[in-house]
C-alpha positions in Angstrom: -0.1 0.0 0.1 1.3 3.2 -0.8 1.7 6.1 1.7 2.6 9.7 0.6 4.4 11.9 3.2 5.6 15.3 2.7 9.3 15.3 3.5 10.2 19.0 2.9 8.2 22.2 2.6 8.3 25.8 2.9 6.4 28.6 1.8 7.4 28.5 -1.9 7.2 24.4 -2.2 6.1 21.3 -0.9 8.0 18.2 -1.7 6.5 14.5 -1.4 7.2 11.1 -1.4 5.7 7.6 -1.7 6.4 5.0 0.9 5.9 1.3 0.1 6.0 -1.0 3.0 7.8 -4.6 2.8 6.2 -7.6 3.7 8.0 -7.9 7.0 8.6 -5.4 9.9 12.0 -3.7 10.3 12.9 -4.0 6.5 15.7 -2.1 5.1 14.8 0.9 2.8 15.5 1.3 -0.9 15.2 5.1 -1.8 14.0 5.6 -5.6 15.3 8.5 -7.0 13.5 8.9 -10.4 15.3 9.8 -13.7 14.8 12.5 -16.1 18.0 14.5 -16.3 16.7 16.4 -13.6 14.5 18.2 -16.0 11.1 15.9 -15.7 10.0 13.0 -13.9 7.9 12.4 -10.7 8.0 9.7 -7.9 5.2 8.3 -9.7 7.4 7.0 -12.6 8.4 3.9 -10.7 6.5 0.8 -12.3 4.0 -1.4 -10.3 6.3 -4.4 -11.2 9.5 -2.8 -9.6 7.3 -1.9 -6.5 6.4 -5.4 -6.1 9.7 -6.8 -6.7 11.4 -5.0 -3.8 8.4 -5.0 -1.3 8.0 -8.9 -2.0 11.6 -9.7 -1.4 11.7 -7.9 2.2 12.4 -4.1 1.3 10.4 -1.1 1.8 10.6 1.7 -0.7 10.6 5.5 -0.7 10.0 7.0 -4.0 11.1 10.8 -4.1 10.1 13.9 -5.7 12.8 16.9 -5.9 12.5 20.2 -7.3 13.6 19.8 -11.5 15.9 22.0 -13.5 15.9 24.9 -14.9 13.7 26.3 -12.2 16.1 24.9 -9.7 19.9 24.6 -9.9 21.8 21.6 -9.0 22.6 22.5 -5.4 19.0 22.8 -4.2 18.2 19.5 -6.1 21.0 17.9 -4.3 19.9 19.4 -1.2 16.4 18.2 -1.8 17.8 14.4 -2.0 19.6 14.8 1.2 16.7 16.1 2.9 14.9 13.1 1.9 17.6 10.7 2.9 17.5 12.4 6.4 13.9 12.3 6.8 13.5 8.7 5.9 16.4 8.0 8.6 15.0 10.2 11.4 11.2 10.5 10.9 10.5 7.3 8.9 11.0 5.0 11.9 8.6 7.1 13.6 5.8 6.5 11.0 6.6 3.0 9.4 8.0 -0.3 10.6 11.7 0.1 8.8 15.2 -0.1 9.7 16.9 3.0 8.1 20.4 1.6 8.9 20.4 -1.1 6.6 
């Protein structure tokens, strides 16, 4: 089942991620960063087959959005990815049964 969370926001933007739980508790987490050359794409670009592959094999999945170029520059995009990683490590275990250290 998909759970959408906001991992970063301010007065100019809101950035979301979709969490898909594994079939087991305290699962390791895979962070999916969509392609698109930093110009296009969304967290929803991941296929249902890929989601099932990970979650049916004991991994939870965290598929993230990030601000896109050219409106956003590379340092801002990298910051978004780092903030997503920080969120899943610090807030993820509070909301989901995961082990972010794995």
